[in-house]
All heavy atoms as a GROMACS GRO file, in nm:
protein
  539
    1MET      N    1  -4.312   8.356   8.590
    1MET     CA    2  -4.431   8.302   8.652
    1MET      C    3  -4.531   8.257   8.546
    1MET      O    4  -4.594   8.154   8.562
    1MET     CB    5  -4.495   8.406   8.744
    1MET     CG    6  -4.621   8.353   8.810
    1MET     SD    7  -4.704   8.468   8.916
    1MET     CE    8  -4.811   8.549   8.802
    2VAL      N    9  -4.546   8.332   8.441
    2VAL     CA   10  -4.642   8.297   8.336
    2VAL      C   11  -4.606   8.162   8.274
    2VAL      O   12  -4.694   8.079   8.252
    2VAL     CB   13  -4.648   8.408   8.229
    2VAL    CG1   14  -4.737   8.366   8.114
    2VAL    CG2   15  -4.696   8.537   8.290
    3ASN      N   16  -4.479   8.140   8.249
    3ASN     CA   17  -4.436   8.012   8.191
    3ASN      C   18  -4.466   7.897   8.285
    3ASN      O   19  -4.509   7.791   8.242
    3ASN     CB   20  -4.287   8.015   8.158
    3ASN     CG   21  -4.255   8.110   8.046
    3ASN    OD1   22  -4.339   8.138   7.962
    3ASN    ND2   23  -4.134   8.160   8.045
    4LEU      N   24  -4.442   7.917   8.414
    4LEU     CA   25  -4.469   7.813   8.512
    4LEU      C   26  -4.619   7.783   8.518
    4LEU      O   27  -4.660   7.667   8.514
    4LEU     CB   28  -4.418   7.854   8.650
    4LEU     CG   29  -4.445   7.758   8.765
    4LEU    CD1   30  -4.376   7.625   8.741
    4LEU    CD2   31  -4.400   7.818   8.896
    5ARG      N   32  -4.699   7.887   8.525
    5ARG     CA   33  -4.845   7.869   8.532
    5ARG      C   34  -4.897   7.797   8.408
    5ARG      O   35  -4.978   7.706   8.417
    5ARG     CB   36  -4.913   8.005   8.547
    5ARG     CG   37  -5.061   7.996   8.563
    5ARG     CD   38  -5.128   8.127   8.586
    5ARG     NE   39  -5.043   8.241   8.558
    5ARG     CZ   40  -5.078   8.367   8.579
    5ARG    NH1   41  -5.196   8.394   8.629
    5ARG    NH2   42  -4.998   8.465   8.550
    6ARG      N   43  -4.851   7.838   8.292
    6ARG     CA   44  -4.894   7.776   8.166
    6ARG      C   45  -4.850   7.630   8.161
    6ARG      O   46  -4.928   7.542   8.122
    6ARG     CB   47  -4.836   7.852   8.047
    6ARG     CG   48  -4.884   7.798   7.914
    6ARG     CD   49  -4.829   7.878   7.796
    6ARG     NE   50  -4.878   8.017   7.800
    6ARG     CZ   51  -4.798   8.124   7.800
    6ARG    NH1   52  -4.668   8.111   7.794
    6ARG    NH2   53  -4.850   8.245   7.804
    7ALA      N   54  -4.727   7.603   8.200
    7ALA     CA   55  -4.675   7.466   8.196
    7ALA      C   56  -4.753   7.374   8.289
    7ALA      O   57  -4.788   7.262   8.253
    7ALA     CB   58  -4.527   7.466   8.233
    8ILE      N   59  -4.783   7.423   8.409
    8ILE     CA   60  -4.860   7.342   8.504
    8ILE      C   61  -5.001   7.317   8.450
    8ILE      O   62  -5.053   7.206   8.457
    8ILE     CB   63  -4.864   7.409   8.643
    8ILE    CG1   64  -4.724   7.408   8.706
    8ILE    CG2   65  -4.964   7.338   8.734
    8ILE    CD1   66  -4.713   7.490   8.832
    9GLY      N   67  -5.062   7.421   8.396
    9GLY     CA   68  -5.197   7.407   8.341
    9GLY      C   69  -5.204   7.309   8.226
    9GLY      O   70  -5.293   7.224   8.220
   10LEU      N   71  -5.110   7.318   8.134
   10LEU     CA   72  -5.108   7.226   8.021
   10LEU      C   73  -5.085   7.083   8.066
   10LEU      O   74  -5.151   6.990   8.019
   10LEU     CB   75  -5.001   7.267   7.920
   10LEU     CG   76  -5.028   7.396   7.843
   10LEU    CD1   77  -4.907   7.434   7.760
   10LEU    CD2   78  -5.150   7.381   7.755
   11GLN      N   79  -4.992   7.066   8.156
   11GLN     CA   80  -4.960   6.932   8.205
   11GLN      C   81  -5.078   6.874   8.283
   11GLN      O   82  -5.111   6.757   8.269
   11GLN     CB   83  -4.835   6.938   8.294
   11GLN     CG   84  -4.788   6.805   8.343
   11GLN     CD   85  -4.722   6.720   8.237
   11GLN    OE1   86  -4.750   6.730   8.118
   11GLN    NE2   87  -4.633   6.636   8.280
   12ALA      N   88  -5.143   6.955   8.364
   12ALA     CA   89  -5.251   6.907   8.451
   12ALA      C   90  -5.377   6.869   8.376
   12ALA      O   91  -5.455   6.787   8.426
   12ALA     CB   92  -5.283   7.013   8.555
   13THR      N   93  -5.400   6.927   8.259
   13THR     CA   94  -5.524   6.898   8.187
   13THR      C   95  -5.508   6.793   8.078
   13THR      O   96  -5.605   6.763   8.008
   13THR     CB   97  -5.582   7.028   8.126
   13THR    OG1   98  -5.483   7.091   8.045
   13THR    CG2   99  -5.627   7.124   8.235
   14ARG      N  100  -5.392   6.736   8.065
   14ARG     CA  101  -5.374   6.625   7.971
   14ARG      C  102  -5.446   6.503   8.025
   14ARG      O  103  -5.450   6.479   8.146
   14ARG     CB  104  -5.227   6.591   7.953
   14ARG     CG  105  -5.150   6.692   7.877
   14ARG     CD  106  -5.010   6.644   7.857
   14ARG     NE  107  -4.935   6.740   7.778
   14ARG     CZ  108  -4.805   6.745   7.774
   14ARG    NH1  109  -4.733   6.661   7.843
   14ARG    NH2  110  -4.746   6.835   7.699
   15SER      N  111  -5.501   6.424   7.937
   15SER     CA  112  -5.577   6.306   7.977
   15SER      C  113  -5.496   6.211   8.064
   15SER      O  114  -5.544   6.159   8.164
   15SER     CB  115  -5.626   6.229   7.854
   15SER     OG  116  -5.713   6.308   7.779
   16GLU      N  117  -5.371   6.190   8.027
   16GLU     CA  118  -5.288   6.096   8.103
   16GLU      C  119  -5.238   6.153   8.236
   16GLU      O  120  -5.187   6.079   8.319
   16GLU     CB  121  -5.168   6.050   8.018
   16GLU     CG  122  -5.073   6.159   7.975
   16GLU     CD  123  -5.112   6.228   7.845
   16GLU    OE1  124  -5.217   6.199   7.787
   16GLU    OE2  125  -5.034   6.312   7.802
   17SER      N  126  -5.259   6.283   8.260
   17SER     CA  127  -5.211   6.346   8.382
   17SER      C  128  -5.321   6.378   8.482
   17SER      O  129  -5.293   6.436   8.587
   17SER     CB  130  -5.136   6.476   8.349
   17SER     OG  131  -5.026   6.451   8.269
   18LEU      N  132  -5.444   6.345   8.450
   18LEU     CA  133  -5.554   6.382   8.538
   18LEU      C  134  -5.547   6.315   8.675
   18LEU      O  135  -5.598   6.368   8.772
   18LEU     CB  136  -5.688   6.350   8.471
   18LEU     CG  137  -5.722   6.436   8.350
   18LEU    CD1  138  -5.851   6.388   8.285
   18LEU    CD2  139  -5.731   6.583   8.386
   19SER      N  140  -5.483   6.202   8.684
   19SER     CA  141  -5.473   6.132   8.813
   19SER      C  142  -5.348   6.170   8.891
   19SER      O  143  -5.332   6.128   9.005
   19SER     CB  144  -5.477   5.981   8.791
   19SER     OG  145  -5.366   5.941   8.713
   20ILE      N  146  -5.260   6.249   8.832
   20ILE     CA  147  -5.137   6.290   8.901
   20ILE      C  148  -5.171   6.404   8.996
   20ILE      O  149  -5.236   6.502   8.956
   20ILE     CB  150  -5.030   6.335   8.799
   20ILE    CG1  151  -4.992   6.220   8.708
   20ILE    CG2  152  -4.907   6.389   8.872
   20ILE    CD1  153  -4.898   6.258   8.596
   21PRO      N  154  -5.128   6.395   9.122
   21PRO     CA  155  -5.156   6.502   9.218
   21PRO      C  156  -5.095   6.636   9.173
   21PRO      O  157  -4.987   6.640   9.114
   21PRO     CB  158  -5.089   6.454   9.347
   21PRO     CG  159  -5.071   6.307   9.330
   21PRO     CD  160  -5.056   6.284   9.182
   22ILE      N  161  -5.164   6.743   9.203
   22ILE     CA  162  -5.121   6.877   9.164
   22ILE      C  163  -4.985   6.910   9.227
   22ILE      O  164  -4.900   6.970   9.163
   22ILE     CB  165  -5.227   6.981   9.202
   22ILE    CG1  166  -5.359   6.949   9.132
   22ILE    CG2  167  -5.180   7.122   9.168
   22ILE    CD1  168  -5.478   7.024   9.186
   23LYS      N  169  -4.965   6.868   9.348
   23LYS     CA  170  -4.838   6.896   9.417
   23LYS      C  171  -4.721   6.834   9.341
   23LYS      O  172  -4.615   6.895   9.328
   23LYS     CB  173  -4.844   6.841   9.560
   23LYS     CG  174  -4.726   6.879   9.645
   23LYS     CD  175  -4.746   6.835   9.789
   23LYS     CE  176  -4.636   6.884   9.877
   23LYS     NZ  177  -4.660   6.852  10.018
   24GLN      N  178  -4.739   6.716   9.290
   24GLN     CA  179  -4.634   6.649   9.213
   24GLN      C  180  -4.607   6.724   9.083
   24GLN      O  181  -4.490   6.744   9.046
   24GLN     CB  182  -4.674   6.505   9.183
   24GLN     CG  183  -4.568   6.426   9.110
   24GLN     CD  184  -4.611   6.282   9.084
   24GLN    OE1  185  -4.704   6.233   9.146
   24GLN    NE2  186  -4.544   6.217   8.993
   25LEU      N  187  -4.711   6.768   9.015
   25LEU     CA  188  -4.694   6.845   8.892
   25LEU      C  189  -4.621   6.976   8.920
   25LEU      O  190  -4.533   7.017   8.845
   25LEU     CB  191  -4.830   6.876   8.828
   25LEU     CG  192  -4.908   6.758   8.773
   25LEU    CD1  193  -5.046   6.802   8.729
   25LEU    CD2  194  -4.833   6.694   8.658
   26TYR      N  195  -4.659   7.042   9.029
   26TYR     CA  196  -4.595   7.167   9.068
   26TYR      C  197  -4.446   7.147   9.093
   26TYR      O  198  -4.362   7.223   9.044
   26TYR     CB  199  -4.664   7.224   9.192
   26TYR     CG  200  -4.607   7.354   9.242
   26TYR    CD1  201  -4.641   7.474   9.180
   26TYR    CD2  202  -4.520   7.360   9.350
   26TYR    CE1  203  -4.590   7.595   9.225
   26TYR    CE2  204  -4.468   7.479   9.395
   26TYR     CZ  205  -4.504   7.597   9.332
   26TYR     OH  206  -4.452   7.716   9.376
   27LYS      N  207  -4.412   7.044   9.168
   27LYS     CA  208  -4.271   7.017   9.198
   27LYS      C  209  -4.191   6.988   9.072
   27LYS      O  210  -4.078   7.032   9.058
   27LYS     CB  211  -4.259   6.900   9.296
   27LYS     CG  212  -4.299   6.935   9.436
   27LYS     CD  213  -4.280   6.817   9.530
   27LYS     CE  214  -4.313   6.854   9.672
   27LYS     NZ  215  -4.292   6.743   9.764
   28GLN      N  216  -4.250   6.914   8.979
   28GLN     CA  217  -4.182   6.886   8.853
   28GLN      C  218  -4.155   7.014   8.775
   28GLN      O  219  -4.047   7.035   8.722
   28GLN     CB  220  -4.266   6.792   8.766
   28GLN     CG  221  -4.273   6.651   8.814
   28GLN     CD  222  -4.372   6.568   8.734
   28GLN    OE1  223  -4.446   6.618   8.651
   28GLN    NE2  224  -4.375   6.438   8.762
   29GLU      N  225  -4.254   7.100   8.768
   29GLU     CA  226  -4.243   7.221   8.688
   29GLU      C  227  -4.153   7.327   8.751
   29GLU      O  228  -4.090   7.403   8.679
   29GLU     CB  229  -4.380   7.279   8.656
   29GLU     CG  230  -4.463   7.192   8.564
   29GLU     CD  231  -4.398   7.168   8.428
   29GLU    OE1  232  -4.325   7.255   8.378
   29GLU    OE2  233  -4.419   7.059   8.372
   30ILE      N  234  -4.146   7.334   8.884
   30ILE     CA  235  -4.058   7.435   8.943
   30ILE      C  236  -3.912   7.398   8.927
   30ILE      O  237  -3.826   7.485   8.935
   30ILE     CB  238  -4.090   7.466   9.092
   30ILE    CG1  239  -4.074   7.343   9.180
   30ILE    CG2  240  -4.226   7.528   9.105
   30ILE    CD1  241  -4.082   7.374   9.329
   31THR      N  242  -3.882   7.272   8.901
   31THR     CA  243  -3.743   7.237   8.871
   31THR      C  244  -3.704   7.290   8.733
   31THR      O  245  -3.588   7.325   8.710
   31THR     CB  246  -3.719   7.085   8.876
   31THR    OG1  247  -3.805   7.021   8.784
   31THR    CG2  248  -3.744   7.030   9.015
   32ILE      N  249  -3.802   7.301   8.644
   32ILE     CA  250  -3.777   7.353   8.510
   32ILE      C  251  -3.782   7.506   8.509
   32ILE      O  252  -3.706   7.572   8.440
   32ILE     CB  253  -3.880   7.295   8.410
   32ILE    CG1  254  -3.866   7.143   8.403
   32ILE    CG2  255  -3.863   7.357   8.272
   32ILE    CD1  256  -3.980   7.073   8.334
   33ASN      N  257  -3.876   7.563   8.586
   33ASN     CA  258  -3.897   7.708   8.592
   33ASN      C  259  -3.881   7.759   8.735
   33ASN      O  260  -3.978   7.803   8.798
   33ASN     CB  261  -4.038   7.744   8.543
   33ASN     CG  262  -4.062   7.704   8.401
   33ASN    OD1  263  -3.990   7.748   8.312
   33ASN    ND2  264  -4.163   7.622   8.378
   34PRO      N  265  -3.761   7.757   8.792
   34PRO     CA  266  -3.744   7.796   8.933
   34PRO      C  267  -3.776   7.943   8.960
   34PRO      O  268  -3.820   7.977   9.069
   34PRO     CB  269  -3.597   7.764   8.962
   34PRO     CG  270  -3.531   7.759   8.829
   34PRO     CD  271  -3.635   7.716   8.732
   35GLU      N  272  -3.756   8.029   8.863
   35GLU     CA  273  -3.785   8.172   8.883
   35GLU      C  274  -3.935   8.196   8.904
   35GLU      O  275  -3.974   8.282   8.981
   35GLU     CB  276  -3.735   8.254   8.764
   35GLU     CG  277  -3.584   8.264   8.757
   35GLU     CD  278  -3.524   8.336   8.876
   35GLU    OE1  279  -3.577   8.442   8.915
   35GLU    OE2  280  -3.425   8.285   8.930
   36GLY      N  281  -4.017   8.119   8.836
   36GLY     CA  282  -4.161   8.135   8.849
   36GLY      C  283  -4.213   8.096   8.986
   36GLY      O  284  -4.317   8.146   9.031
   37ALA      N  285  -4.142   8.008   9.055
   37ALA     CA  286  -4.186   7.961   9.186
   37ALA      C  287  -4.183   8.072   9.290
   37ALA      O  288  -4.252   8.063   9.392
   37ALA     CB  289  -4.098   7.844   9.231
   38LYS      N  290  -4.106   8.176   9.266
   38LYS     CA  291  -4.099   8.287   9.362
   38LYS      C  292  -4.231   8.361   9.371
   38LYS      O  293  -4.266   8.414   9.477
   38LYS     CB  294  -3.989   8.386   9.320
   38LYS     CG  295  -3.851   8.328   9.329
   38LYS     CD  296  -3.748   8.427   9.280
   38LYS     CE  297  -3.610   8.364   9.281
   38LYS     NZ  298  -3.508   8.454   9.225
   39ASN      N  299  -4.305   8.367   9.262
   39ASN     CA  300  -4.429   8.444   9.258
   39ASN      C  301  -4.554   8.359   9.237
   39ASN      O  302  -4.664   8.414   9.227
   39ASN     CB  303  -4.423   8.548   9.146
   39ASN     CG  304  -4.314   8.648   9.167
   39ASN    OD1  305  -4.292   8.694   9.279
   39ASN    ND2  306  -4.243   8.682   9.062
   40TYR      N  307  -4.539   8.229   9.228
   40TYR     CA  308  -4.653   8.141   9.202
   40TYR      C  309  -4.646   8.023   9.298
   40TYR      O  310  -4.568   7.931   9.281
   40TYR     CB  311  -4.651   8.094   9.057
   40TYR     CG  312  -4.778   8.029   9.009
   40TYR    CD1  313  -4.899   8.096   9.010
   40TYR    CD2  314  -4.777   7.899   8.962
   40TYR    CE1  315  -5.015   8.038   8.965
   40TYR    CE2  316  -4.892   7.838   8.916
   40TYR     CZ  317  -5.010   7.908   8.918
   40TYR     OH  318  -5.126   7.848   8.873
   41SER      N  319  -4.727   8.028   9.402
   41SER     CA  320  -4.720   7.928   9.507
   41SER      C  321  -4.795   7.800   9.473
   41SER      O  322  -4.874   7.796   9.378
   41SER     CB  323  -4.776   7.986   9.637
   41SER     OG  324  -4.915   8.007   9.622
   42LEU      N  325  -4.773   7.699   9.553
   42LEU     CA  326  -4.843   7.572   9.536
   42LEU      C  327  -4.994   7.592   9.554
   42LEU      O  328  -5.073   7.539   9.476
   42LEU     CB  329  -4.792   7.468   9.636
   42LEU     CG  330  -4.867   7.337   9.641
   42LEU    CD1  331  -4.860   7.265   9.506
   42LEU    CD2  332  -4.813   7.248   9.751
   43SER      N  333  -5.034   7.670   9.653
   43SER     CA  334  -5.178   7.690   9.675
   43SER      C  335  -5.244   7.762   9.558
   43SER      O  336  -5.357   7.731   9.520
   43SER     CB  337  -5.203   7.766   9.805
   43SER     OG  338  -5.141   7.891   9.803
   44GLN      N  339  -5.173   7.858   9.495
   44GLN     CA  340  -5.227   7.924   9.376
   44GLN      C  341  -5.242   7.825   9.262
   44GLN      O  342  -5.344   7.825   9.192
   44GLN     CB  343  -5.134   8.037   9.331
   44GLN     CG  344  -5.136   8.159   9.420
   44GLN     CD  345  -5.032   8.259   9.376
   44GLN    OE1  346  -4.915   8.226   9.362
   44GLN    NE2  347  -5.075   8.381   9.355
   45SER      N  348  -5.142   7.740   9.244
   45SER     CA  349  -5.149   7.643   9.135
   45SER      C  350  -5.259   7.541   9.160
   45SER      O  351  -5.327   7.499   9.066
   45SER     CB  352  -5.014   7.576   9.112
   45SER     OG  353  -4.977   7.498   9.222
   46GLN      N  354  -5.278   7.500   9.285
   46GLN     CA  355  -5.383   7.404   9.315
   46GLN      C  356  -5.521   7.461   9.282
   46GLN      O  357  -5.604   7.393   9.222
   46GLN     CB  358  -5.378   7.364   9.463
   46GLN     CG  359  -5.262   7.274   9.495
   46GLN     CD  360  -5.249   7.246   9.643
   46GLN    OE1  361  -5.278   7.330   9.727
   46GLN    NE2  362  -5.201   7.127   9.676
   47LEU      N  363  -5.543   7.587   9.317
   47LEU     CA  364  -5.671   7.650   9.288
   47LEU      C  365  -5.695   7.659   9.138
   47LEU      O  366  -5.802   7.622   9.088
   47LEU     CB  367  -5.674   7.790   9.350
   47LEU     CG  368  -5.802   7.870   9.331
   47LEU    CD1  369  -5.919   7.802   9.402
   47LEU    CD2  370  -5.783   8.011   9.384
   48CYS      N  371  -5.595   7.703   9.064
   48CYS     CA  372  -5.610   7.718   8.919
   48CYS      C  373  -5.629   7.583   8.849
   48CYS      O  374  -5.712   7.570   8.761
   48CYS     CB  375  -5.488   7.789   8.860
   48CYS     SG  376  -5.484   7.963   8.902
   49VAL      N  377  -5.552   7.483   8.889
   49VAL     CA  378  -5.561   7.351   8.826
   49VAL      C  379  -5.696   7.287   8.854
   49VAL      O  380  -5.756   7.226   8.766
   49VAL     CB  381  -5.444   7.260   8.869
   49VAL    CG1  382  -5.469   7.116   8.828
   49VAL    CG2  383  -5.314   7.311   8.812
   50ARG      N  384  -5.746   7.303   8.975
   50ARG     CA  385  -5.879   7.249   9.005
   50ARG      C  386  -5.985   7.310   8.915
   50ARG      O  387  -6.072   7.240   8.864
   50ARG     CB  388  -5.914   7.273   9.152
   50ARG     CG  389  -5.843   7.180   9.245
   50ARG     CD  390  -5.892   7.195   9.388
   50ARG     NE  391  -5.806   7.120   9.477
   50ARG     CZ  392  -5.737   7.173   9.578
   50ARG    NH1  393  -5.746   7.301   9.607
   50ARG    NH2  394  -5.659   7.098   9.653
   51LYS      N  395  -5.976   7.441   8.896
   51LYS     CA  396  -6.072   7.508   8.806
   51LYS      C  397  -6.056   7.458   8.663
   51LYS      O  398  -6.155   7.433   8.594
   51LYS     CB  399  -6.051   7.659   8.811
   51LYS     CG  400  -6.098   7.725   8.938
   51LYS     CD  401  -6.072   7.874   8.933
   51LYS     CE  402  -6.112   7.941   9.061
   51LYS     NZ  403  -6.084   8.087   9.058
   52MET      N  404  -5.933   7.444   8.617
   52MET     CA  405  -5.908   7.397   8.480
   52MET      C  406  -5.960   7.256   8.460
   52MET      O  407  -6.022   7.226   8.358
   52MET     CB  408  -5.758   7.402   8.449
   52MET     CG  409  -5.702   7.540   8.444
   52MET     SD  410  -5.524   7.532   8.436
   52MET     CE  411  -5.501   7.583   8.268
   53ARG      N  412  -5.933   7.169   8.556
   53ARG     CA  413  -5.979   7.031   8.545
   53ARG      C  414  -6.131   7.024   8.549
   53ARG      O  415  -6.192   6.944   8.478
   53ARG     CB  416  -5.918   6.945   8.655
   53ARG     CG  417  -5.772   6.914   8.631
   53ARG     CD  418  -5.714   6.828   8.740
   53ARG     NE  419  -5.578   6.786   8.706
   53ARG     CZ  420  -5.501   6.716   8.788
   53ARG    NH1  421  -5.544   6.680   8.908
   53ARG    NH2  422  -5.378   6.681   8.751
   54GLN      N  423  -6.193   7.108   8.632
   54GLN     CA  424  -6.340   7.109   8.639
   54GLN      C  425  -6.400   7.156   8.506
   54GLN      O  426  -6.495   7.097   8.458
   54GLN     CB  427  -6.386   7.200   8.753
   54GLN     CG  428  -6.536   7.198   8.774
   54GLN     CD  429  -6.588   7.061   8.815
   54GLN    OE1  430  -6.522   6.987   8.886
   54GLN    NE2  431  -6.705   7.027   8.768
   55ARG      N  432  -6.342   7.261   8.448
   55ARG     CA  433  -6.391   7.309   8.318
   55ARG      C  434  -6.375   7.202   8.211
   55ARG      O  435  -6.458   7.186   8.124
   55ARG     CB  436  -6.314   7.435   8.276
   55ARG     CG  437  -6.365   7.558   8.342
   55ARG     CD  438  -6.300   7.681   8.282
   55ARG     NE  439  -6.260   7.767   8.391
   55ARG     CZ  440  -6.140   7.818   8.410
   55ARG    NH1  441  -6.045   7.797   8.324
   55ARG    NH2  442  -6.115   7.894   8.514
   56ARG      N  443  -6.265   7.129   8.218
   56ARG     CA  444  -6.240   7.023   8.120
   56ARG      C  445  -6.345   6.913   8.132
   56ARG      O  446  -6.396   6.863   8.034
   56ARG     CB  447  -6.101   6.964   8.141
   56ARG     CG  448  -6.060   6.865   8.035
   56ARG     CD  449  -5.918   6.817   8.061
   56ARG     NE  450  -5.868   6.738   7.953
   56ARG     CZ  451  -5.897   6.610   7.932
   56ARG    NH1  452  -5.978   6.548   8.013
   56ARG    NH2  453  -5.847   6.545   7.830
   57LYS      N  454  -6.381   6.877   8.256
   57LYS     CA  455  -6.483   6.774   8.278
   57LYS      C  456  -6.619   6.820   8.225
   57LYS      O  457  -6.689   6.746   8.159
   57LYS     CB  458  -6.495   6.742   8.427
   57LYS     CG  459  -6.381   6.662   8.481
   57LYS     CD  460  -6.401   6.636   8.629
   57LYS     CE  461  -6.281   6.570   8.691
   57LYS     NZ  462  -6.297   6.553   8.837
   58VAL      N  463  -6.655   6.944   8.254
   58VAL     CA  464  -6.785   6.998   8.211
   58VAL      C  465  -6.792   7.002   8.059
   58VAL      O  466  -6.892   6.962   8.000
   58VAL     CB  467  -6.808   7.139   8.272
   58VAL    CG1  468  -6.929   7.205   8.210
   58VAL    CG2  469  -6.824   7.129   8.422
   59SER      N  470  -6.687   7.048   7.994
   59SER     CA  471  -6.691   7.056   7.847
   59SER      C  472  -6.694   6.917   7.783
   59SER      O  473  -6.760   6.897   7.683
   59SER     CB  474  -6.572   7.136   7.794
   59SER     OG  475  -6.451   7.071   7.821
   60SER      N  476  -6.626   6.820   7.843
   60SER     CA  477  -6.630   6.685   7.786
   60SER      C  478  -6.766   6.620   7.807
   60SER      O  479  -6.813   6.544   7.722
   60SER     CB  480  -6.519   6.597   7.844
   60SER     OG  481  -6.541   6.573   7.981
   61ILE      N  482  -6.833   6.653   7.914
   61ILE     CA  483  -6.967   6.599   7.939
   61ILE      C  484  -7.064   6.658   7.836
   61ILE      O  485  -7.147   6.587   7.781
   61ILE     CB  486  -7.014   6.631   8.083
   61ILE    CG1  487  -6.934   6.548   8.183
   61ILE    CG2  488  -7.162   6.604   8.098
   61ILE    CD1  489  -6.956   6.587   8.328
   62LYS      N  490  -7.052   6.788   7.809
   62LYS     CA  491  -7.139   6.851   7.711
   62LYS      C  492  -7.118   6.792   7.571
   62LYS      O  493  -7.214   6.773   7.498
   62LYS     CB  494  -7.116   7.002   7.707
   62LYS     CG  495  -7.169   7.074   7.828
   62LYS     CD  496  -7.141   7.223   7.818
   62LYS     CE  497  -7.189   7.294   7.943
   62LYS     NZ  498  -7.160   7.438   7.938
   63VAL      N  499  -6.998   6.762   7.535
   63VAL     CA  500  -6.968   6.706   7.405
   63VAL      C  501  -7.032   6.568   7.392
   63VAL      O  502  -7.089   6.533   7.290
   63VAL     CB  503  -6.814   6.696   7.382
   63VAL    CG1  504  -6.783   6.612   7.260
   63VAL    CG2  505  -6.756   6.836   7.370
   64HIS      N  506  -7.027   6.488   7.499
   64HIS     CA  507  -7.084   6.354   7.494
   64HIS      C  508  -7.236   6.355   7.494
   64HIS      O  509  -7.298   6.263   7.446
   64HIS     CB  510  -7.033   6.270   7.611
   64HIS     CG  511  -6.887   6.238   7.602
   64HIS    ND1  512  -6.834   6.162   7.501
   64HIS    CD2  513  -6.783   6.275   7.678
   64HIS    CE1  514  -6.704   6.151   7.517
   64HIS    NE2  515  -6.669   6.220   7.623
   65GLN      N  516  -7.297   6.459   7.548
   65GLN     CA  517  -7.443   6.466   7.555
   65GLN      C  518  -7.506   6.518   7.427
   65GLN      O  519  -7.620   6.489   7.399
   65GLN     CB  520  -7.486   6.555   7.671
   65GLN     CG  521  -7.462   6.492   7.806
   65GLN     CD  522  -7.503   6.584   7.920
   65GLN    OE1  523  -7.533   6.699   7.900
   65GLN    NE2  524  -7.505   6.529   8.041
   66ASP      N  525  -7.432   6.594   7.347
   66ASP     CA  526  -7.486   6.648   7.223
   66ASP      C  527  -7.510   6.534   7.124
   66ASP      O  528  -7.427   6.448   7.107
   66ASP     CB  529  -7.392   6.750   7.162
   66ASP     CG  530  -7.387   6.880   7.242
   66ASP    OD1  531  -7.481   6.902   7.322
   66ASP    OD2  532  -7.291   6.956   7.226
   67PRO      N  533  -7.628   6.537   7.055
   67PRO     CA  534  -7.657   6.429   6.959
   67PRO      C  535  -7.576   6.442   6.833
   67PRO      O  536  -7.528   6.532   6.786
   67PRO     CB  537  -7.804   6.448   6.927
   67PRO     CG  538  -7.844   6.581   6.980
   67PRO     CD  539  -7.737   6.627   7.074
   0.00000   0.00000   0.00000
């Protein structure tokens, strides 16, 4: 499960992946890590990815605002 969660998080926060739906990322990663899918649901991944993407947006805004 940890590998699946980490893989989804890394993939979801890449600049080129921000427009890819979380469900699509989840489906891609469970084909690679099928054991993790037993304990890590789509709804859990959606919640975590939304938080990660939001943190990424906030930190990038702060970087651009600093002189």
